[in-house]
N, C-alpha and C positions, 0 to 999 in steps of 0.2 A: 504493499500499498504505500502511495505517494505522501510524502510531510507536507502537511500544511505550511506555506510560504507567510501567509497571512497572520497567525496566531498570537494574539497577545497574550503576555504572561499573567495577567488578569483573569483572562479567560479559561486559561490552561490550569491556572490553580482552582477556578469555581469547577471546571470539569475534574481535578482529581479528589476534592472533596465530595463532591455528587456521586461521583461514578466508582470511586476507589478506597473510599473510607478514609483520606487524609484529613487530616485538619489544621487551620491556620495556628500557629503557636505565636507566631510576633512577626514583624517587618522591621529589619534593618536599614535603613537608605532605601536602597530601590530592590531588596531582595524580600521576599516573601519565604519564611522558613515553615514547612509543612512537617507534621509528623502521623505516624501510622502505628498502629500496634496488630495490623494483621498481615502476614500473619507472625512477626516479630518487630520491634521495636526499629525502626527506620526515622531519620532525619532527612529533609530533603530542603535546598534552596533553590528558588525558582525566582529568577529576576524578571521585575515588574514593569517589563519594558513593553514599550507599544506593540513591537514587532520580535518574536525573540529568533534569534538567529539560529539558521540552519544546524550547525556544529552542537551549538548551546541545546538546544532540544531534543536531537539524537543522544547527545549522553545522558541527560535527564531519563529520556523513555528506556535505556538502557538499564540503568540503575534501576527504575522501579521493577520492568519488566524481569529482570535476574532475581526481586526481591520477591516479589508476587508472584514467580514461576509461572510466569506467561509469555508471548512472544510479543515482539513490539507491536507488529499488526493488529493484537488485540485490542491494545491501547488506544491505538489510531483508530480503528473502527467506530468508537463510539464519541469522537470529536465533532 
């Protein structure tokens, strides 16, 4: 599945909270820190930029996919 080129950090954070059981812990400058306990504890930082860079989005998706035990495409399908 193709990675979206116009996804904002804010929209991505909302998606992760709604669909993948993350919650916003706090925001430091332009980065939102998210946390989940499913299947185990994980914290990630997502830039709250207007458009996420492709490499940044790929790295975040790869980290989440490994932690959740799913494919990257599964994360992208619901965007």
